All heavy atoms as an XYZ file, in Angstrom:
770
protein
N     225.211     48.539    167.081
C     224.437     49.764    167.240
C     225.158     50.778    168.128
O     225.132     51.965    167.837
C     223.075     49.456    167.841
O     222.316     48.677    166.950
N     225.759     50.288    169.222
C     226.461     51.213    170.105
C     227.620     51.899    169.401
O     227.858     53.088    169.593
C     226.962     50.490    171.352
C     225.931     50.245    172.441
C     226.546     49.452    173.583
C     225.346     51.525    172.953
N     228.329     51.163    168.575
C     229.453     51.753    167.845
C     228.958     52.856    166.913
O     229.593     53.907    166.789
C     230.195     50.684    167.065
N     227.833     52.621    166.278
C     227.268     53.644    165.393
C     226.830     54.867    166.188
O     227.105     56.007    165.799
C     226.081     53.079    164.610
C     226.470     52.093    163.552
S     225.067     51.553    162.558
C     224.302     50.381    163.662
N     226.178     54.624    167.310
C     225.685     55.735    168.123
C     226.837     56.570    168.660
O     226.800     57.795    168.635
C     224.795     55.207    169.274
C     223.488     54.668    168.698
C     224.519     56.301    170.300
C     222.637     53.928    169.689
N     227.880     55.910    169.129
C     229.002     56.658    169.683
C     229.792     57.389    168.608
O     230.523     58.338    168.904
C     229.943     55.757    170.507
O     230.404     54.687    169.686
C     229.239     55.201    171.739
N     229.658     56.976    167.356
C     230.349     57.664    166.259
C     229.630     58.952    165.857
O     230.213     59.808    165.197
C     230.477     56.739    165.058
N     228.369     59.094    166.250
C     227.620     60.302    165.920
C     228.033     61.448    166.836
O     228.260     61.250    168.026
C     226.117     60.051    166.055
C     225.538     59.021    165.098
C     224.077     58.765    165.434
C     225.689     59.459    163.657
N     228.129     62.627    166.262
C     228.537     63.810    167.015
C     227.387     64.808    167.088
O     227.089     65.489    166.105
C     229.743     64.484    166.345
C     231.009     63.664    166.373
C     231.570     63.486    167.768
O     231.364     64.367    168.628
O     232.221     62.451    167.997
N     226.723     64.918    168.241
C     225.653     65.916    168.369
C     226.222     67.333    168.247
O     227.346     67.590    168.670
C     225.103     65.680    169.779
C     225.628     64.355    170.203
C     226.893     64.126    169.453
N     225.435     68.199    167.654
C     225.833     69.593    167.491
C     224.627     70.482    167.786
O     223.508     70.006    167.928
C     226.322     69.884    166.051
C     227.567     69.083    165.722
C     225.235     69.614    165.025
N     224.873     71.755    167.896
C     223.793     72.741    167.873
C     224.004     73.573    166.614
O     225.141     73.831    166.215
C     223.789     73.635    169.124
O     225.072     74.230    169.273
C     223.454     72.844    170.369
N     222.912     73.941    165.993
C     223.013     74.660    164.734
C     221.864     75.646    164.592
O     220.880     75.596    165.322
C     223.023     73.682    163.553
C     221.750     72.873    163.429
C     220.694     73.320    162.653
C     221.603     71.663    164.106
C     219.521     72.590    162.552
C     220.441     70.922    164.009
C     219.403     71.387    163.226
O     218.244     70.664    163.141
N     222.013     76.515    163.609
C     220.969     77.467    163.259
C     220.851     77.456    161.741
O     221.861     77.494    161.034
C     221.343     78.859    163.753
C     220.325     79.912    163.430
C     220.764     81.293    163.884
O     221.918     81.498    164.236
N     219.858     82.223    163.870
N     219.637     77.390    161.249
C     219.443     77.446    159.807
C     219.820     78.832    159.291
O     219.469     79.848    159.899
C     217.986     77.142    159.430
C     217.599     75.710    159.639
C     216.604     75.371    160.540
C     218.223     74.701    158.932
C     216.236     74.046    160.731
C     217.863     73.366    159.112
C     216.867     73.043    160.018
N     220.522     78.878    158.180
C     220.967     80.149    157.610
C     219.788     81.041    157.230
O     219.883     82.258    157.284
C     221.843     79.906    156.376
C     223.156     79.251    156.684
C     223.947     78.999    155.414
C     225.254     78.285    155.735
N     226.021     77.986    154.507
N     218.686     80.431    156.865
C     217.538     81.202    156.383
C     216.603     81.662    157.510
O     215.648     82.360    157.257
C     216.756     80.412    155.336
C     216.285     79.081    155.838
C     215.166     78.813    156.574
C     216.935     77.830    155.653
N     215.084     77.489    156.864
C     216.157     76.848    156.301
C     218.101     77.427    155.008
C     216.501     75.505    156.316
C     218.440     76.088    155.019
C     217.643     75.147    155.672
N     216.892     81.273    158.734
C     216.065     81.695    159.863
C     216.674     82.908    160.545
O     217.890     83.006    160.698
C     215.930     80.566    160.895
C     215.028     79.453    160.458
C     214.808     78.410    161.549
O     215.592     78.345    162.507
O     213.850     77.662    161.423
N     215.815     83.792    160.962
C     216.285     84.955    161.710
C     216.272     84.618    163.195
O     215.604     83.712    163.639
C     215.385     86.159    161.424
C     215.525     86.637    159.993
C     214.832     87.966    159.778
O     214.681     88.725    160.747
O     214.472     88.229    158.618
N     217.025     85.390    163.956
C     217.111     85.149    165.386
C     218.357     84.355    165.716
O     219.166     84.047    164.847
N     218.467     84.028    166.985
C     219.667     83.312    167.415
C     219.332     81.986    168.087
O     220.080     81.490    168.899
C     220.518     84.190    168.323
C     219.735     84.703    169.534
O     218.519     84.448    169.613
O     220.352     85.355    170.387
N     218.187     81.412    167.727
C     217.788     80.135    168.324
C     218.652     78.995    167.776
O     218.756     78.794    166.573
C     216.321     79.834    168.016
C     215.864     78.509    168.590
C     214.429     78.164    168.217
O     213.727     79.002    167.641
O     214.027     77.034    168.506
N     219.291     78.292    168.679
C     220.102     77.139    168.298
C     219.283     75.870    168.499
O     218.565     75.731    169.482
C     221.384     77.074    169.135
C     222.396     78.189    168.890
C     223.568     78.055    169.853
C     222.893     78.164    167.455
N     219.431     74.961    167.564
C     218.710     73.687    167.622
C     219.704     72.557    167.870
O     220.784     72.560    167.290
C     218.005     73.428    166.295
C     217.011     74.482    165.909
C     216.585     74.259    164.457
N     215.711     75.310    164.010
C     214.386     75.253    164.062
N     213.795     74.179    164.532
N     213.653     76.255    163.632
N     219.335     71.580    168.681
C     220.207     70.411    168.836
C     219.961     69.446    167.683
O     218.858     69.351    167.159
C     219.748     69.809    170.161
C     218.303     70.197    170.252
C     218.188     71.537    169.575
N     220.987     68.743    167.288
C     220.815     67.758    166.222
C     222.140     67.182    165.774
O     223.097     67.104    166.555
N     222.179     66.800    164.509
C     223.364     66.197    163.910
C     223.564     66.816    162.535
O     222.613     67.272    161.914
C     223.181     64.678    163.746
C     222.931     63.963    165.033
C     221.637     63.737    165.484
C     223.987     63.515    165.802
C     221.404     63.085    166.679
C     223.760     62.857    167.001
C     222.469     62.646    167.439
N     224.794     66.790    162.056
C     225.018     67.221    160.683
C     224.823     66.017    159.767
O     225.177     64.884    160.129
C     226.437     67.791    160.477
O     227.394     66.760    160.712
C     226.703     68.971    161.405
N     224.261     66.279    158.619
C     224.047     65.196    157.650
C     225.381     64.575    157.246
O     225.472     63.364    157.032
C     223.298     65.732    156.441
N     226.408     65.393    157.163
C     227.722     64.893    156.761
C     228.268     63.884    157.769
O     228.851     62.872    157.386
C     228.710     66.055    156.585
C     228.388     66.964    155.416
C     227.225     67.937    155.687
O     226.725     68.049    156.796
N     226.801     68.631    154.634
N     228.081     64.145    159.048
C     228.546     63.211    160.078
C     227.726     61.924    160.055
O     228.265     60.826    160.095
C     228.498     63.855    161.461
C     228.837     62.884    162.574
O     227.975     62.503    163.344
N     230.085     62.465    162.649
N     226.414     62.065    159.990
C     225.537     60.889    159.992
C     225.780     60.043    158.749
O     225.772     58.812    158.804
C     224.058     61.305    160.100
C     223.136     60.103    159.953
C     223.800     62.019    161.426
N     226.032     60.694    157.637
C     226.250     59.983    156.371
C     227.436     59.029    156.453
O     227.429     57.955    155.842
C     226.469     61.010    155.266
C     226.453     60.449    153.876
C     226.457     61.541    152.830
O     227.176     62.554    153.011
O     225.745     61.369    151.834
N     228.458     59.389    157.224
C     229.630     58.519    157.388
C     229.275     57.238    158.132
O     229.869     56.188    157.905
C     230.731     59.255    158.163
C     231.336     60.410    157.433
C     232.319     61.138    158.341
C     232.799     62.444    157.723
N     233.637     63.204    158.663
N     228.321     57.341    159.050
C     227.974     56.223    159.924
C     226.733     55.474    159.444
O     226.702     54.240    159.435
C     227.743     56.738    161.368
C     227.444     55.602    162.316
C     228.933     57.549    161.852
N     225.716     56.225    159.086
C     224.432     55.649    158.676
C     223.949     56.335    157.392
O     223.014     57.141    157.415
C     223.395     55.842    159.795
C     223.689     55.142    161.109
C     222.934     55.767    162.253
C     223.334     53.674    160.976
N     224.569     56.022    156.268
C     224.220     56.726    155.027
C     222.757     56.583    154.616
O     222.212     57.467    153.956
C     225.158     56.112    153.991
C     225.725     54.897    154.594
C     225.611     55.028    156.078
N     222.116     55.507    155.016
C     220.708     55.309    154.639
C     219.774     56.324    155.297
O     218.623     56.474    154.872
C     220.267     53.894    154.992
O     220.319     53.696    156.392
N     220.249     57.028    156.308
C     219.406     58.018    156.986
C     219.542     59.418    156.398
O     218.895     60.353    156.863
C     219.742     58.068    158.480
C     219.555     56.770    159.263
C     219.827     56.994    160.741
C     218.178     56.207    159.060
N     220.381     59.553    155.379
C     220.610     60.863    154.772
C     219.956     60.910    153.399
O     220.135     60.007    152.582
C     222.120     61.158    154.657
C     222.356     62.499    153.975
C     222.771     61.133    156.027
N     219.187     61.956    153.192
C     218.554     62.174    151.892
C     219.238     63.376    151.242
O     219.473     64.388    151.896
C     217.063     62.408    152.073
C     216.355     61.199    152.679
C     214.944     61.495    153.148
O     214.393     62.553    152.785
O     214.412     60.663    153.885
N     219.556     63.247    149.976
C     220.282     64.295    149.262
C     219.548     64.614    147.972
O     219.445     63.766    147.081
C     221.710     63.819    148.964
C     222.603     64.892    148.392
O     222.103     65.996    148.083
O     223.803     64.633    148.255
N     219.027     65.839    147.857
C     218.320     66.237    146.636
C     219.244     66.958    145.651
O     218.799     67.537    144.673
C     217.100     67.098    146.960
C     217.455     68.446    147.558
O     218.653     68.784    147.652
O     216.521     69.181    147.942
N     220.534     66.919    145.933
C     221.491     67.594    145.081
C     221.839     68.993    145.548
O     222.884     69.530    145.222
N     220.940     69.589    146.316
C     221.163     70.935    146.847
C     221.329     70.926    148.363
O     222.117     71.663    148.916
C     219.980     71.854    146.504
C     219.766     72.085    145.038
C     218.555     72.968    144.824
C     218.222     73.070    143.342
N     216.997     73.824    143.126
N     220.557     70.052    148.997
C     220.504     70.044    150.455
C     220.454     68.604    150.959
O     219.699     67.784    150.431
C     219.252     70.806    150.921
C     219.058     71.007    152.417
C     220.130     71.938    152.973
C     217.675     71.590    152.681
N     221.243     68.313    151.967
C     221.191     67.008    152.614
C     220.328     67.143    153.860
O     220.486     68.075    154.635
C     222.594     66.531    153.008
C     223.459     66.194    151.821
C     224.797     65.637    152.254
C     225.632     65.281    151.034
N     226.842     64.559    151.407
N     219.412     66.195    154.031
C     218.542     66.196    155.208
C     218.619     64.831    155.881
O     219.007     63.839    155.274
C     217.082     66.502    154.830
O     216.633     65.542    153.875
C     216.949     67.908    154.259
N     218.223     64.822    157.149
C     218.265     63.588    157.937
C     216.867     63.049    158.176
O     215.925     63.811    158.369
C     218.921     63.853    159.295
C     220.375     64.271    159.268
C     220.859     64.575    160.681
C     221.224     63.195    158.647
N     216.768     61.744    158.202
C     215.524     61.078    158.559
C     215.588     60.810    160.068
O     216.016     59.752    160.505
C     215.387     59.776    157.763
C     214.093     59.063    158.054
O     213.411     59.341    159.032
N     213.753     58.120    157.195
N     215.164     61.814    160.836
C     215.244     61.695    162.298
C     214.331     60.602    162.834
O     214.636     59.979    163.854
C     214.917     63.039    162.962
C     216.099     63.969    163.034
C     216.268     64.988    162.103
C     217.055     63.822    164.025
C     217.358     65.845    162.176
C     218.148     64.670    164.104
C     218.294     65.683    163.175
O     219.372     66.517    163.253
N     213.220     60.342    162.175
C     212.312     59.282    162.636
C     213.022     57.928    162.620
O     212.900     57.141    163.552
C     211.059     59.248    161.781
N     213.796     57.659    161.570
C     214.512     56.392    161.483
C     215.651     56.323    162.502
O     216.036     55.238    162.927
C     215.057     56.193    160.072
N     216.162     57.476    162.909
C     217.243     57.483    163.907
C     216.767     56.934    165.242
O     217.558     56.376    165.997
C     217.790     58.896    164.106
C     218.650     59.372    162.961
S     219.375     60.967    163.308
C     220.960     60.442    163.954
N     215.477     57.055    165.517
C     214.964     56.547    166.795
C     215.123     55.029    166.876
O     215.392     54.486    167.943
C     213.511     56.963    167.010
O     212.682     56.383    166.022
N     214.979     54.340    165.751
C     215.163     52.879    165.748
C     216.599     52.520    166.081
O     216.861     51.564    166.823
C     214.767     52.305    164.391
N     217.531     53.291    165.556
C     218.952     53.059    165.848
C     219.220     53.309    167.328
O     219.935     52.549    167.986
C     219.843     53.966    164.965
C     221.306     53.828    165.346
C     219.632     53.645    163.494
N     218.620     54.373    167.855
C     218.812     54.704    169.274
C     218.249     53.606    170.175
O     218.888     53.208    171.155
C     218.154     56.046    169.596
N     217.082     53.103    169.837
C     216.465     52.047    170.648
C     217.308     50.773    170.587
O     217.523     50.109    171.606
C     215.015     51.784    170.206
C     214.156     52.983    170.628
C     214.479     50.483    170.779
C     212.760     52.972    170.070
N     217.823     50.438    169.419
C     218.691     49.258    169.302
C     219.935     49.442    170.166
O     220.392     48.502    170.825
C     219.080     49.032    167.842
N     220.473     50.647    170.199
C     221.644     50.925    171.029
C     221.343     50.802    172.508
O     222.144     50.259    173.272
N     220.181     51.288    172.918
C     219.781     51.178    174.330
C     219.630     49.708    174.717
O     220.073     49.294    175.792
C     218.472     51.960    174.592
C     217.903     51.628    175.958
C     218.705     53.453    174.451
N     219.027     48.921    173.844
C     218.864     47.498    174.134
C     220.216     46.802    174.249
O     220.431     45.985    175.150
C     218.018     46.836    173.043
C     216.562     47.266    173.072
C     215.825     46.695    171.899
C     214.837     45.680    172.378
N     214.042     45.096    171.296
N     221.133     47.144    173.355
C     222.473     46.562    173.412
C     223.176     46.977    174.700
O     223.821     46.154    175.369
C     223.272     47.035    172.192
C     224.603     46.363    172.025
C     225.317     46.823    170.758
O     224.650     47.158    169.762
O     226.555     46.847    170.782
N     223.026     48.223    175.053
C     223.647     48.725    176.284
C     223.042     48.036    177.509
O     223.758     47.730    178.467
C     223.449     50.236    176.357
C     224.308     50.921    177.366
C     224.197     52.419    177.249
O     223.102     52.959    177.205
N     225.327     53.092    177.201
N     221.764     47.774    177.481
C     221.105     47.107    178.603
C     221.655     45.698    178.804
O     221.827     45.250    179.936
C     219.588     47.071    178.385
C     218.818     46.738    179.635
C     219.051     47.734    180.761
O     219.180     48.931    180.538
N     219.124     47.235    181.971
N     221.961     44.999    177.710
C     222.568     43.671    177.814
C     223.935     43.752    178.487
O     224.278     42.908    179.323
C     222.695     43.028    176.436
C     221.395     42.618    175.751
C     221.675     42.142    174.328
C     220.673     41.546    176.550
N     224.700     44.776    178.138
C     226.011     44.977    178.761
C     225.837     45.251    180.252
O     226.556     44.687    181.090
C     226.783     46.123    178.071
C     228.041     46.473    178.841
C     227.116     45.757    176.630
N     224.885     46.103    180.590
C     224.632     46.438    182.000
C     224.251     45.190    182.787
O     224.767     44.956    183.883
C     223.543     47.523    182.117
C     224.071     48.858    181.596
C     223.044     47.652    183.561
C     223.012     49.923    181.416
N     223.356     44.379    182.226
C     222.935     43.154    182.917
C     224.119     42.222    183.135
O     224.271     41.631    184.200
C     221.826     42.453    182.130
C     220.485     43.138    182.214
C     220.011     43.333    183.629
O     219.910     44.469    184.086
N     219.733     42.271    184.339
N     224.957     42.097    182.135
C     226.133     41.239    182.251
C     227.071     41.755    183.340
O     227.596     40.975    184.149
C     226.851     41.176    180.909
O     228.057     40.478    181.029
N     227.277     43.047    183.376
C     228.153     43.636    184.395
C     227.562     43.503    185.797
O     228.298     43.262    186.766
C     228.438     45.107    184.070
C     229.324     45.344    182.854
C     229.358     46.830    182.501
C     230.723     44.805    183.079
N     226.252     43.628    185.903
C     225.593     43.434    187.207
C     225.805     42.005    187.706
O     226.101     41.791    188.877
C     224.089     43.720    187.102
C     223.728     45.166    187.122
C     222.205     45.298    187.077
C     221.748     46.704    187.310
N     220.270     46.804    187.300
N     225.646     41.051    186.807
C     225.832     39.645    187.176
C     227.281     39.396    187.589
O     227.540     38.751    188.604
C     225.453     38.737    186.019
C     225.571     37.263    186.347
C     225.141     36.388    185.184
O     224.604     36.849    184.181
N     225.397     35.097    185.311
N     228.220     39.923    186.812
C     229.630     39.763    187.146
C     229.944     40.407    188.494
O     230.667     39.838    189.318
C     230.509     40.387    186.059
C     231.986     40.242    186.326
C     232.838     40.922    185.251
O     232.286     41.470    184.283
O     234.068     40.899    185.409
N     229.382     41.576    188.738
C     229.595     42.279    190.000
C     229.058     41.463    191.176
O     229.710     41.351    192.224
C     228.935     43.653    189.954
C     229.281     44.502    191.141
O     230.446     44.620    191.505
N     228.272     45.096    191.762
N     227.894     40.879    191.013
C     227.300     40.065    192.077
C     228.165     38.832    192.360
O     228.394     38.476    193.517
C     225.879     39.651    191.698
C     225.173     38.825    192.752
C     224.989     39.544    194.080
O     225.038     40.789    194.128
O     224.805     38.844    195.095
N     228.665     38.197    191.296
C     229.528     37.027    191.477
C     230.828     37.414    192.198
O     231.300     36.691    193.080
C     229.839     36.393    190.124
C     228.636     35.705    189.508
C     228.840     35.317    188.054
O     229.949     35.520    187.505
O     227.880     34.815    187.444
N     231.389     38.553    191.844
C     232.615     39.016    192.500
C     232.356     39.396    193.961
O     233.190     39.140    194.830
C     233.214     40.202    191.740
C     233.833     39.864    190.381
C     234.176     41.143    189.635
C     235.046     38.976    190.542
N     231.194     39.983    194.232
C     230.837     40.337    195.609
C     230.738     39.083    196.473
O     231.274     39.033    197.591
C     229.514     41.111    195.631
C     229.159     41.684    197.013
C     227.764     42.265    197.024
N     226.728     41.284    196.751
C     226.308     40.355    197.609
N     226.854     40.249    198.796
N     225.358     39.509    197.279
N     230.101     38.051    195.939
C     229.979     36.794    196.685
C     231.342     36.155    196.902
O     231.629     35.633    197.987
C     229.056     35.826    195.948
C     227.599     36.226    196.008
C     226.736     35.258    195.230
C     225.276     35.679    195.281
N     224.430     34.785    194.480
N     232.179     36.218    195.887
C     233.529     35.662    196.009
C     234.317     36.406    197.078
O     235.026     35.796    197.892
C     234.239     35.749    194.664
C     235.595     35.133    194.650
C     236.177     35.166    193.261
N     237.536     34.667    193.290
C     238.415     34.879    192.346
N     238.087     35.562    191.283
N     239.627     34.389    192.450
N     234.201     37.716    197.093
C     234.886     38.531    198.097
C     234.402     38.182    199.507
O     235.209     38.055    200.431
C     234.676     40.019    197.811
C     235.299     40.994    198.793
C     236.814     40.842    198.832
C     234.919     42.420    198.432
N     233.116     38.015    199.667
C     232.573     37.645    200.979
C     233.152     36.308    201.448
O     233.515     36.171    202.622
C     231.044     37.563    200.924
C     230.360     38.912    200.894
C     228.842     38.782    200.782
O     228.302     37.641    200.788
O     228.186     39.831    200.678
N     233.224     35.338    200.536
C     233.785     34.034    200.904
C     235.255     34.169    201.316
O     235.696     33.584    202.307
C     233.657     33.040    199.744
C     232.246     32.533    199.523
C     232.197     31.340    198.576
N     232.812     31.586    197.280
C     232.182     32.072    196.208
N     230.903     32.366    196.285
N     232.819     32.244    195.069
N     236.017     34.958    200.563
C     237.434     35.154    200.885
C     237.611     35.884    202.221
O     238.507     35.539    203.000
C     238.135     35.931    199.762
C     238.314     35.171    198.444
C     238.809     36.105    197.355
C     239.258     33.994    198.625
N     236.758     36.871    202.481
C     236.833     37.587    203.762
C     236.544     36.643    204.927
O     237.199     36.727    205.967
C     235.856     38.762    203.773
C     236.310     39.933    202.916
C     235.271     41.033    202.822
O     234.052     40.762    203.018
O     235.667     42.180    202.542
N     235.596     35.750    204.765
C     235.283     34.779    205.819
C     236.473     33.859    206.081
O     236.789     33.557    207.225
C     234.047     33.957    205.453
C     232.761     34.741    205.582
C     231.568     33.893    205.181
C     230.296     34.713    205.251
N     229.110     33.947    204.806
N     237.119     33.425    204.997
C     238.297     32.558    205.144
C     239.400     33.303    205.883
O     240.034     32.761    206.800
C     238.785     32.065    203.759
C     237.770     31.093    203.164
C     240.158     31.417    203.859
C     238.021     30.755    201.693
N     239.642     34.532    205.506
C     240.713     35.339    206.156
C     240.395     35.548    207.626
O     241.267     35.418    208.485
C     240.896     36.662    205.418
C     241.505     36.418    204.034
C     241.775     37.629    206.219
C     241.503     37.629    203.116
N     239.145     35.902    207.938
C     238.754     36.109    209.338
C     238.901     34.817    210.146
O     239.373     34.830    211.280
C     237.332     36.632    209.422
C     237.135     38.089    209.050
C     235.645     38.422    209.009
C     237.873     39.004    210.026
N     238.535     33.712    209.556
C     238.637     32.419    210.227
C     240.094     32.079    210.506
O     240.447     31.629    211.612
C     237.999     31.348    209.356
C     237.757     30.037    210.034
C     236.998     29.113    209.093
C     236.572     27.852    209.803
N     235.821     26.959    208.904
N     240.979     32.340    209.549
C     242.394     32.072    209.732
C     243.005     33.020    210.764
O     243.860     32.627    211.555
C     243.144     32.194    208.395
C     242.864     31.051    207.446
C     243.565     31.218    206.104
O     244.126     32.266    205.800
N     243.519     30.172    205.292
N     242.569     34.248    210.788
C     243.095     35.221    211.748
C     242.702     34.838    213.171
O     243.485     34.999    214.103
C     242.592     36.624    211.404
N     241.488     34.345    213.343
C     241.025     33.931    214.665
C     241.760     32.691    215.145
O     241.962     32.491    216.334
C     239.522     33.678    214.662
C     238.707     34.957    214.576
C     237.219     34.642    214.577
C     236.414     35.902    214.432
N     234.973     35.615    214.384
N     242.149     31.829    214.217
C     242.822     30.580    214.568
C     244.254     30.826    215.017
O     244.860     29.989    215.682
C     242.820     29.629    213.375
N     244.817     31.964    214.698
C     246.211     32.230    215.075
C     246.316     32.740    216.456
O     245.948     33.306    217.221
C     246.845     33.217    214.101
C     247.028     32.604    212.725
C     247.654     33.610    211.740
O     247.805     34.770    212.024
N     248.001     33.114    210.570
């Protein structure tokens, strides 16, 4: 999921048929189609995105990222404890000299 999410390129756009200069955040159907073709609908004239389904992909990515974060936190804690033990050994050896 993370690989898919990072492959998406957010853009700002304006519909050609709308007046004014309001820019909307989103994605191009062409970009999303390369990564998640099932989220693109094509009526032959216009490609549209199923933004509701994109939320499921985003949530899966967040969950995957959370697992990575938890793993890194655990690794960091183990390294911190290891460093503390090594510092104690060094201090003990320095005092003995």
